[in-house]
C-alpha positions as CSV (number, residue, x, y, z in Angstrom):
1,M,-66.0,-87.8,-14.1
2,A,-68.1,-84.8,-15.4
3,F,-69.3,-84.3,-11.8
4,R,-65.9,-83.1,-10.5
5,P,-65.3,-80.2,-12.8
6,A,-68.8,-78.9,-12.3
7,F,-68.5,-79.2,-8.5
8,S,-65.0,-77.5,-8.7
9,R,-66.4,-74.7,-10.8
10,R,-69.4,-74.1,-8.5
11,L,-67.1,-74.2,-5.4
12,T,-64.8,-71.6,-7.0
13,L,-67.7,-69.3,-7.9
14,T,-69.1,-69.6,-4.4
15,L,-65.8,-68.7,-2.8
16,A,-65.3,-65.8,-5.2
17,A,-68.8,-64.5,-4.4
18,L,-68.2,-64.8,-0.6
19,T,-64.9,-63.0,-1.0
20,L,-66.6,-60.1,-2.8
21,L,-69.3,-60.0,-0.3
22,A,-66.8,-59.8,2.6
23,A,-64.8,-57.1,0.8
24,A,-68.0,-55.1,0.3
25,M,-69.0,-55.4,3.9
26,L,-65.5,-54.3,5.1
27,S,-65.6,-51.3,2.7
28,W,-69.0,-50.3,3.9
29,A,-67.9,-50.6,7.6
30,A,-64.8,-48.5,6.8
31,L,-66.8,-45.7,5.1
32,Q,-69.4,-45.4,7.9
33,K,-69.2,-42.1,9.8
34,H,-69.5,-42.7,13.5
35,E,-70.5,-40.4,16.3
36,T,-67.5,-38.5,17.8
37,T,-67.1,-36.6,21.0
38,L,-64.9,-33.7,21.9
39,E,-64.0,-33.0,25.5
40,I,-63.0,-29.6,26.9
41,R,-61.1,-29.6,30.1
42,A,-59.3,-26.9,32.0
43,V,-55.5,-27.1,32.1
44,S,-55.1,-25.9,35.7
45,Q,-56.9,-27.6,38.5
46,G,-59.8,-25.6,39.9
47,A,-60.3,-23.6,36.7
48,M,-63.9,-23.4,35.4
49,I,-64.8,-25.1,32.1
50,P,-66.7,-22.8,29.7
51,D,-70.4,-22.9,29.9
52,G,-72.4,-24.8,27.3
53,F,-74.2,-21.7,26.0
54,S,-71.0,-19.9,25.0
55,V,-69.7,-23.0,23.3
56,W,-73.1,-23.4,21.5
57,H,-72.8,-19.7,20.4
58,H,-69.4,-20.2,18.9
59,L,-70.3,-23.4,17.1
60,D,-73.6,-22.0,15.8
61,A,-71.9,-18.8,14.6
62,N,-69.6,-20.9,12.4
63,G,-72.4,-23.2,11.1
64,I,-71.2,-26.3,12.9
65,R,-73.9,-28.7,13.9
66,F,-73.7,-30.8,17.1
67,K,-75.8,-33.4,18.8
68,S,-75.4,-32.4,22.4
69,I,-73.3,-30.4,24.9
70,T,-73.1,-32.0,28.4
71,P,-71.1,-31.0,31.4
72,Q,-69.7,-34.0,33.3
73,D,-67.6,-33.5,36.4
74,D,-64.8,-31.1,35.2
75,I,-65.3,-31.8,31.5
76,L,-67.6,-30.4,28.9
77,L,-68.6,-33.1,26.3
78,I,-69.8,-32.2,22.8
79,K,-71.2,-34.9,20.6
80,F,-71.1,-34.7,16.8
81,D,-72.4,-36.9,13.9
82,S,-69.1,-37.1,12.1
83,T,-65.4,-36.6,12.6
84,D,-65.4,-33.7,10.1
85,Q,-67.8,-31.7,12.3
86,S,-65.7,-32.6,15.3
87,E,-62.5,-31.4,13.7
88,A,-64.1,-28.2,12.5
89,A,-65.4,-27.5,16.0
90,R,-62.1,-28.2,17.6
91,K,-60.4,-25.6,15.3
92,V,-63.2,-23.0,16.0
93,L,-63.1,-23.6,19.8
94,Y,-59.2,-23.3,19.9
95,R,-59.6,-19.9,18.2
96,S,-62.5,-18.6,20.2
97,L,-62.1,-19.9,23.7
98,P,-59.5,-18.3,26.1
99,R,-56.2,-20.1,26.6
100,G,-56.1,-22.6,29.4
101,F,-58.3,-25.3,28.0
102,V,-57.5,-28.6,26.4
103,I,-59.8,-29.6,23.5
104,A,-59.4,-33.2,22.6
105,Q,-61.1,-36.0,20.7
106,Q,-62.5,-38.4,23.3
107,E,-61.3,-42.0,22.7
108,E,-64.2,-44.3,22.2
109,K,-64.1,-48.0,22.1
110,S,-64.7,-49.1,18.6
111,L,-65.7,-52.5,17.2
112,T,-63.7,-51.9,14.1
113,P,-60.0,-52.9,14.0
114,A,-57.4,-50.1,14.1
115,W,-56.3,-50.7,10.5
116,L,-59.8,-50.3,9.3
117,S,-60.2,-47.0,11.1
118,R,-56.9,-45.8,9.6
119,L,-58.2,-46.8,6.2
120,R,-61.3,-44.7,6.7
121,Q,-59.3,-41.7,7.7
122,D,-57.0,-42.1,4.6
123,I,-60.0,-42.3,2.3
124,Q,-61.5,-39.1,3.9
125,R,-58.2,-37.2,3.2
126,L,-58.2,-38.3,-0.4
127,G,-61.7,-37.2,-1.1
């Protein structure tokens, strides 16, 4: 009879440890900063997108770091290390570029569920 309580206690502790491990892994995944991409496109068809050098100049003048600036078809793609850098760049570029451009966050396929991404965004707003 002494075997059952010991087994039950060990099973409970194992399940609790696994639950804590799973919670820690989910928290870690939620707090990770992922690469983000801004895309700049012209509003009217046939209009030219800004050249990468002028965009680089505006971002550098405001102390915003980026990974790359790449023209692709009629879009200019700018990659950043974090969403904070991307958001700061979007604000700077809206102020500095002439009207007639759409500056938007490029949607990237993510392996994390939508609720986990929203949790990460809420945590960033609090801190």
